[in-house]
C-alpha positions as CSV (number, residue, x, y, z in Angstrom):
1,M,145.9,131.6,101.0
2,N,143.2,130.4,98.6
3,K,143.7,126.9,99.9
4,I,143.0,128.0,103.5
5,K,140.0,130.0,102.3
6,N,138.6,126.9,100.5
7,I,139.1,124.8,103.6
8,L,137.3,127.4,105.7
9,I,134.4,127.5,103.3
10,W,134.0,123.7,103.3
11,L,134.2,123.6,107.1
12,T,131.4,126.1,107.3
13,I,129.3,124.1,104.9
14,I,129.9,120.9,106.8
15,T,129.1,122.5,110.1
16,Y,125.9,123.9,108.7
17,L,124.8,120.5,107.4
18,I,125.6,118.9,110.7
19,V,123.6,121.5,112.7
20,S,120.7,121.3,110.2
21,L,120.5,117.5,110.3
22,S,120.7,117.6,114.1
23,F,117.8,120.1,114.2
24,V,115.7,117.9,111.9
25,S,116.5,114.8,113.9
26,T,115.6,116.6,117.1
27,K,112.4,117.9,115.6
28,E,111.4,114.4,114.5
29,K,112.1,112.9,117.9
30,A,110.0,115.7,119.5
31,S,107.1,115.1,117.1
32,I,103.9,113.8,118.7
33,C,101.4,111.6,117.0
34,S,98.4,113.9,116.7
35,K,96.1,111.8,114.4
36,I,95.4,108.3,113.2
37,E,94.1,107.9,109.7
38,I,92.8,104.5,108.6
39,N,92.1,104.0,104.9
40,I,90.1,100.8,104.1
41,V,90.9,100.6,100.4
42,D,88.0,98.5,99.2
43,N,85.2,99.2,101.7
44,T,82.6,99.8,98.9
45,E,82.4,96.1,98.0
46,N,83.1,94.4,101.3
47,Q,82.7,95.7,104.9
48,F,84.4,93.1,107.0
49,V,86.7,95.7,108.7
50,E,85.8,98.9,110.5
51,E,88.1,101.7,111.5
52,Q,87.2,101.7,115.2
53,E,87.7,98.0,115.3
54,I,91.3,98.4,114.2
55,I,91.9,101.2,116.8
56,N,90.4,99.0,119.5
57,T,92.5,96.0,118.5
58,L,95.7,98.1,118.7
59,K,94.7,99.5,122.1
60,N,93.9,96.0,123.4
61,N,97.4,94.9,122.4
62,G,98.9,97.7,124.4
63,E,99.9,100.0,121.5
64,K,100.2,103.6,122.7
65,L,99.7,105.9,119.7
66,L,97.9,109.3,120.1
67,S,99.9,111.9,122.0
68,Y,103.0,109.7,122.0
69,H,106.3,110.4,120.3
70,V,106.3,109.1,116.7
71,D,109.7,107.6,117.2
72,S,108.2,105.3,119.9
73,I,105.6,103.9,117.4
74,N,106.6,100.5,116.0
75,T,104.9,100.4,112.6
76,D,106.1,96.8,111.9
77,K,104.5,95.6,115.1
78,I,101.3,97.4,114.3
79,E,101.2,95.6,110.9
80,Q,101.7,92.2,112.6
81,I,98.8,92.9,114.9
82,I,96.5,94.0,112.1
83,Y,97.3,90.9,110.1
84,Q,95.8,88.8,112.9
85,H,92.4,89.9,111.6
86,T,91.3,87.0,109.3
87,S,89.6,89.3,106.8
88,I,92.6,91.5,106.1
89,K,94.7,90.7,103.1
90,K,97.3,93.6,103.3
91,A,98.2,96.3,105.8
92,V,100.7,99.2,105.3
93,V,101.5,101.4,108.3
94,Y,103.6,104.5,108.1
95,I,104.1,108.0,109.6
96,E,103.2,111.0,107.5
97,K,104.3,114.6,108.1
98,N,106.0,113.4,111.4
99,E,102.7,113.4,113.2
100,I,100.1,111.4,111.4
101,L,99.9,107.6,111.8
102,K,98.6,106.2,108.5
103,I,97.1,102.7,108.1
104,D,96.1,101.5,104.7
105,I,94.1,98.3,104.7
106,T,93.1,95.9,101.9
107,Q,90.4,93.4,102.7
108,R,90.2,89.8,101.5
109,N,87.6,89.3,98.8
110,P,85.4,86.2,99.1
111,I,84.1,84.7,95.9
112,V,82.1,81.7,97.2
113,R,80.7,80.4,100.6
114,V,81.2,76.8,101.4
115,V,78.8,74.8,103.6
116,N,80.3,71.4,104.3
117,Y,78.8,68.1,105.3
118,N,79.0,69.1,109.0
119,N,77.2,72.4,108.4
120,E,80.4,74.3,109.0
121,S,80.6,77.4,106.8
122,Y,83.4,79.5,105.5
123,Y,84.5,81.6,102.5
124,I,87.1,81.0,99.8
125,D,88.7,84.3,98.7
126,Q,89.8,85.5,95.3
127,E,93.4,84.4,96.0
128,G,92.5,80.8,96.9
129,Y,92.6,81.1,100.7
130,L,89.9,80.0,103.2
131,M,88.5,82.6,105.5
132,P,86.0,82.3,108.4
133,L,82.6,84.0,108.3
134,S,82.2,87.4,109.9
135,K,79.7,88.2,112.6
136,K,79.5,91.8,111.2
137,Y,79.1,91.3,107.5
138,T,77.9,88.7,105.1
139,A,79.3,88.6,101.6
140,H,76.7,88.1,98.8
141,V,78.4,85.3,96.9
142,P,77.2,81.8,95.6
143,I,76.9,79.0,98.1
144,V,78.5,75.6,97.5
145,N,77.3,72.6,99.4
146,G,76.6,68.9,99.0
147,N,79.3,66.2,99.1
148,I,82.0,68.3,100.6
149,N,83.6,67.5,103.9
150,E,86.7,69.6,104.1
151,P,86.9,71.6,107.4
152,L,88.2,75.1,107.7
153,A,90.9,74.2,110.2
154,K,92.5,71.7,107.9
155,Y,93.2,74.2,105.1
156,R,93.7,77.4,107.0
157,N,96.6,79.5,105.8
158,K,97.0,77.1,102.7
159,N,96.5,78.3,99.2
160,L,94.3,75.9,97.3
161,L,96.5,76.2,94.2
162,D,99.8,75.5,95.9
163,E,101.4,72.2,95.2
164,T,102.1,70.4,98.6
165,P,104.2,67.3,98.0
166,D,104.4,66.7,101.7
167,D,100.7,66.4,101.9
168,D,99.4,64.0,99.3
169,E,95.8,64.3,100.5
170,F,95.8,68.0,100.1
171,S,97.3,68.0,96.6
172,T,95.4,65.0,95.0
173,N,92.1,64.7,96.9
174,N,91.0,68.2,97.4
175,I,87.6,69.1,96.1
176,L,88.1,72.7,97.3
177,K,90.6,73.3,94.6
178,D,88.0,72.5,92.0
179,V,85.5,74.6,93.8
180,F,87.9,77.5,93.8
181,I,88.8,77.2,90.1
182,L,85.1,77.0,89.0
183,S,84.0,79.8,91.4
184,K,86.8,82.1,90.3
185,Y,85.8,81.7,86.6
186,I,82.2,82.4,87.5
187,Y,83.2,85.5,89.7
188,E,85.3,87.0,86.9
189,N,82.5,86.7,84.3
190,D,79.8,89.3,84.8
191,I,77.1,87.1,83.2
192,W,77.8,84.0,85.3
193,K,78.5,86.1,88.4
194,S,75.0,87.6,88.2
195,L,73.3,84.3,87.2
196,V,74.8,81.5,89.4
197,E,73.5,81.5,93.0
198,Q,74.5,77.9,94.1
199,I,77.0,75.2,93.3
200,Y,76.0,71.7,94.4
201,I,78.4,68.7,94.5
202,N,76.7,65.4,94.1
203,E,77.7,62.0,95.4
204,K,79.9,61.5,92.3
205,N,81.8,64.7,93.0
206,E,80.2,66.2,90.0
207,F,79.3,69.9,89.9
208,E,75.7,71.1,89.4
209,L,75.0,74.8,89.1
210,V,71.7,76.4,90.2
211,P,70.9,79.6,88.3
212,K,68.6,82.4,89.2
213,I,66.7,82.2,85.9
214,G,66.2,79.6,83.1
215,V,66.6,75.9,83.9
216,E,66.6,74.6,87.5
217,T,69.9,72.7,87.2
218,I,73.0,72.9,85.0
219,M,75.0,69.7,85.2
220,M,78.7,70.4,84.6
221,G,80.2,67.0,85.5
222,D,83.8,67.5,86.7
223,I,85.6,70.8,85.9
224,S,87.5,69.5,83.0
225,D,87.1,71.6,79.9
226,Y,84.9,74.0,82.0
227,E,85.5,77.0,79.7
228,N,84.1,75.1,76.7
229,K,81.1,74.1,78.8
230,F,80.4,77.7,79.6
231,I,80.6,78.6,75.9
232,R,77.8,76.1,75.2
233,L,75.8,77.5,78.1
234,D,76.3,81.0,76.9
235,Y,74.8,80.0,73.5
236,L,71.8,78.6,75.2
237,Y,71.1,81.7,77.3
238,K,71.7,84.2,74.5
239,I,70.1,82.3,71.6
240,G,68.5,79.0,72.6
241,F,66.2,79.9,75.6
242,P,64.9,83.2,74.1
243,K,63.6,81.2,71.2
244,T,62.2,78.2,73.1
245,G,61.0,80.0,76.2
246,W,62.7,80.2,79.6
247,R,60.5,77.7,81.3
248,K,60.5,74.9,78.7
249,Y,63.5,73.0,80.1
250,K,64.2,71.7,83.5
251,S,67.9,70.9,83.2
252,V,70.9,71.2,80.9
253,N,73.6,68.5,80.8
254,L,77.0,69.8,79.7
255,K,79.0,66.8,80.8
256,Y,79.6,65.4,77.3
257,T,81.9,66.9,74.7
258,N,80.4,69.6,72.5
259,Q,76.9,68.7,73.6
260,A,74.2,70.5,75.6
261,I,71.4,68.1,76.4
262,C,68.2,69.8,77.6
263,T,65.5,67.9,79.5
264,K,61.9,69.2,79.4
265,R,59.9,69.9,82.5
């Protein structure tokens, strides 16, 4: 008798669960997308992407969102569409509360702007990828120019730090890699980030920095031992120039080991 009773209890529980799950599933299928929320994570520093622009892009690609069933919304496809925007680093799309389409966007962060020999201009972002300029927003970053010929199209979708044995020219003769390494170091140091406004590459492929204050030119040479070179430069700006005066010297040469050769105006 007890055995029969236990079976009946379990059958009741199972039936209840099946009905409950069916009800939830039916409710989810019946849910309508009532709202789209776009969160641009880092819009205080860069403003390459606007909410309405994303909505318009999705509409132009035939995505039907508002007032449509949530189960008909393909979040993976939406992410793929958003990634076509050259200024977007990451996009996460999901449904919240069975009715809200949530889109979280992270923008790419440029650290330097390149102007090559043909006057073509583009950014290098913090991850080492090239990105085209935007018609809507200009990032306030140092400009690098001079003896630099690399076009945007050649390095699009390639990371400058990646080893590419199938492309010897990319891996061994790429000045952009050195530009990125030096620019990232400058970007991640608050002092140099606020001081350096231009990087010039001369005919010897040597780097010259143009600061906002102090000397007119800082000659770095190549980027070998660049951290030590900045240590010497830091000493000059914190101790040397305040004593001698900011306008006494025209240039500083850091190319030689453990030296900082200053040339008077």
